[in-house]
C-alpha positions in Angstrom: -18.1 -75.2 -16.9 -14.9 -73.6 -15.7 -15.1 -71.4 -12.7 -13.5 -68.0 -12.9 -11.2 -67.5 -10.0 -10.8 -63.9 -8.8 -7.2 -63.2 -8.1 -6.7 -61.1 -4.9 -3.5 -59.1 -4.7 -2.3 -57.5 -1.5 -0.9 -54.1 -1.9 2.0 -53.2 0.3 1.7 -49.9 2.2 4.7 -47.8 1.2 3.9 -44.6 3.1 2.0 -43.0 5.9 -0.4 -41.5 3.4 -1.2 -44.9 1.9 -1.9 -46.2 5.4 -4.3 -43.4 6.3 -6.0 -43.7 2.9 -6.7 -47.4 3.5 -8.1 -47.0 7.0 -10.2 -44.0 6.0 -11.9 -46.1 3.3 -13.0 -48.6 6.0 -14.3 -45.9 8.3 -18.0 -45.0 8.3 -18.8 -42.3 5.8 -20.1 -38.9 7.1 -22.8 -37.0 5.5 -20.8 -33.8 5.7 -18.8 -32.8 2.7 -15.1 -32.4 3.2 -14.0 -29.0 1.9 -10.5 -29.0 0.6 -8.5 -25.9 1.3 -6.7 -24.7 -1.8 -3.5 -22.6 -1.7 -3.8 -19.1 -3.1 -2.9 -18.9 -6.7 0.5 -17.4 -7.2 0.8 -15.4 -10.4 4.1 -14.4 -12.0 5.3 -10.9 -10.9 5.1 -8.5 -13.8 8.4 -7.2 -15.2 7.0 -3.7 -15.6 4.5 -2.0 -13.2 2.4 1.1 -13.6 3.9 2.4 -10.4 6.7 1.2 -8.0 5.8 -1.7 -5.7 6.3 0.6 -2.7 3.5 2.8 -4.0 1.1 -0.1 -4.1 2.2 -1.1 -0.6 1.1 2.3 0.7 -2.1 2.0 -1.2 -2.7 -1.5 0.2 -2.1 -0.2 3.8 -4.4 2.7 3.2 -7.1 0.4 1.9 -6.8 -1.8 5.0 -7.5 1.3 7.2 -10.5 2.2 5.0 -12.0 -1.3 5.3 -12.1 -1.2 9.1 -12.8 2.6 9.5 -15.8 3.6 11.7 -15.7 7.1 10.2 -19.1 7.8 8.6 -17.8 9.7 5.5 -15.1 7.1 4.8 -17.6 4.3 5.2 -20.1 5.9 2.8 -17.4 6.5 0.2 -16.1 2.9 0.5 -19.6 1.4 0.3 -20.3 3.4 -2.9 -17.0 2.4 -4.6 -16.5 -1.1 -3.1 -16.7 -2.8 -6.6 -13.6 -0.9 -7.6 -11.6 -3.1 -5.3 -13.4 -6.4 -6.2 -10.2 -7.8 -7.9 -8.0 -7.0 -4.9 -9.6 -9.4 -2.5 -7.5 -7.7 0.1 -8.7 -9.6 3.2 -5.1 -10.5 4.0 -3.2 -8.2 6.2 0.2 -9.3 5.0 1.3 -7.3 1.9 4.0 -9.7 0.8 1.6 -12.7 0.5 -1.1 -10.5 -1.1 1.4 -9.1 -3.6 2.5 -12.5 -4.8 -1.1 -13.2 -5.7 -2.2 -9.8 -7.0 0.8 -8.1 -8.5 -0.4 -8.9 -12.0 -3.3 -6.4 -11.6 -0.7 -3.6 -11.7 1.2 -4.6 -14.8 2.3 -2.0 -17.3 1.6 -3.5 -20.7 3.0 -0.6 -22.7 6.5 -1.3 -23.9 9.1 -0.2 -26.5 8.0 -1.9 -29.8 8.3 -1.5 -33.5 5.2 0.2 -35.0 3.9 0.5 -38.5 2.2 3.9 -38.1 2.6 6.9 -35.9 1.3 6.7 -32.3 -0.4 10.0 -31.5 -1.2 9.3 -27.9 0.0 11.6 -25.2 2.1 8.9 -23.5 4.1 7.9 -26.6 7.0 9.5 -28.5 7.8 8.5 -32.1 11.5 8.2 -32.8 13.6 7.3 -35.8 16.3 4.8 -34.8 19.1 3.9 -37.2 19.8 0.2 -37.3 23.4 0.5 -38.4 24.7 1.7 -35.0 26.0 -0.3 -32.1 23.7 -0.8 -29.0 26.0 1.4 -26.8 25.8 4.3 -29.3 22.0 3.9 -29.6 21.5 3.9 -25.8 23.6 7.1 -25.5 21.7 8.9 -28.3 18.4 7.7 -26.9 19.2 9.2 -23.5 20.2 12.5 -25.0 16.9 12.7 -27.0 14.6 11.4 -24.3 15.9 13.4 -21.2 14.4 16.8 -22.2 11.2 15.1 -23.3 10.8 13.3 -20.0 11.7 16.4 -18.1 8.9 18.2 -19.9 6.5 15.4 -19.3 7.2 15.4 -15.5 6.1 19.1 -15.4 2.7 18.0 -16.9 0.0 15.9 -15.3 -0.2 13.0 -17.7 -2.9 10.5 -16.8 -1.9 6.9 -17.5 -4.9 4.9 -18.7 -4.9 2.1 -16.2 -7.6 1.2 -13.6 -5.1 1.1 -10.8 -2.9 4.0 -11.8 -2.0 6.3 -8.9 -2.7 10.0 -9.4 0.1 12.5 -9.6 0.4 14.6 -6.4 3.5 16.8 -6.2 2.7 18.0 -2.7 2.3 14.5 -1.2 5.5 12.4 -1.3 5.6 8.7 -0.4 7.2 9.4 3.0 4.5 11.9 3.8 1.8 9.3 2.9 3.5 6.8 5.1 3.6 9.3 8.0 -0.1 10.1 7.6 -1.0 6.4 7.6 1.0 5.7 10.7 -0.5 8.7 12.5 -4.0 7.5 11.5 -3.4 4.0 12.8 -1.4 4.7 16.0 -2.6 8.2 17.2 -5.7 9.7 15.7 -7.8 6.6 16.3 -7.2 6.9 20.1 -8.5 9.2 22.8 -6.2 11.3 25.0 -6.8 13.1 28.3 -5.6 16.4 26.9 -4.2 18.1 23.8 -0.7 18.1 25.1 -0.7 14.3 25.4 -2.0 14.1 21.9 0.7 16.4 20.7 3.3 14.3 22.5 2.1 11.1 20.8 2.3 12.9 17.4 5.8 14.2 18.2 6.9 10.6 19.1 6.0 9.5 15.6 7.5 12.4 13.6 10.7 12.1 15.6 11.4 8.7 14.1 14.5 8.7 11.8 12.5 8.2 8.6 10.3 11.3 9.2 12.7 13.7 10.9 13.9 15.3 7.7 10.4 16.4 6.7 8.9 17.0 10.1 8.1 20.6 11.4 10.7 21.9 13.8 7.9 22.7 16.4 6.9 19.1 16.6 10.5 17.9 16.9 11.1 20.3 19.8 7.8 19.5 21.5 8.9 15.9 22.4 11.8 17.2 24.4 9.8 20.0 26.1 7.0 17.6 27.1 9.4 15.0 28.5 11.3 17.7 30.5 8.0 18.9 31.9 7.1 15.4 33.0 10.4 15.0 34.8 9.9 18.2 36.8 8.3 18.5 40.2 4.5 18.5 40.7 4.3 22.3 41.1 6.0 23.1 37.8 3.9 20.4 36.1 0.7 22.0 37.4 1.9 25.5 36.2 2.9 24.2 32.7 -0.3 22.2 32.4 -2.4 25.4 32.6 -0.4 27.4 30.0 0.7 26.7 26.5 4.1 25.1 26.1 6.4 27.1 23.9 5.2 27.1 20.3 2.1 25.1 21.3 0.1 27.1 18.8 2.3 25.9 15.9 2.1 22.4 17.2 -1.7 22.5 17.2 -1.8 23.8 13.7 0.5 21.0 12.4 -1.5 18.3 14.2 -4.8 19.6 12.7 -3.2 19.6 9.3 -2.0 16.0 9.7 -5.4 14.9 10.9 -7.2 16.6 8.0 -4.8 15.2 5.3 -4.9 11.7 6.8 -8.7 11.8 6.7 -8.8 13.1 3.2 -6.3 10.4 2.1 -8.6 7.7 3.3 -11.7 9.2 1.7 -9.8 9.4 -1.6 -8.7 5.7 -1.3 -12.3 4.7 -0.3 -13.4 6.3 -3.6 -10.8 4.3 -5.6 -8.2 7.1 -5.9 -4.6 7.1 -4.5 -3.4 9.4 -3.3 -5.8 11.9 -4.9 -6.1 15.7 -4.7 -5.8 17.8 -1.5 
């Protein structure tokens, strides 16, 4: 009876990975399961968004502040509406990385398309477009027809039906939201020896180039007044410390306003609304 000979072939290691794989197979097995780390899934960035990317960056930053806030009202609002942000999975602090993974959540799926019947929704306009014109002519005519319609729409509060659609707030521009978030993070979460030191820290922020054009004149002046007072001799500093610096009453009013608006912004975001009403 013929004996079957088993042919043994030697495989040549062609890489470091092959070498490691071979020696790992000879090593004693562990009872612990090896958990493989998977890279975050990168979704294609949508061509059209419900709101500009910069708006969602501000919303993301506000959400980060909400998630770590120790304020009782903010915490309660967040706990009540936490499910709203389930899809965000915003544990990351880096917006760029998070956006690559989650931008698809903010896609605007409504587009220009041919329809067979009239669309009666508030966010649509039905137009008759001749097909015997050049594209340049159609674009020019389209602009002339649509401009007054869009101007009229801007004056109205049209709610876009999308879960993550920002609210319309004419009194709170993006630069103002950015300022409130920076003040919340760098100033209002800290304790200061006196109100003048607090006012000075606020004035340092509002004096930054990006905020100067919208900042109150009182706060812009306060920075210089406070620094001059600090440079003066001890007697003058003692005198000034016991009286209000020029326009201090206005400064206090603006600081209180910033603090209240910043707090309200975070409560709105905790409730799933951005930026919300004030």
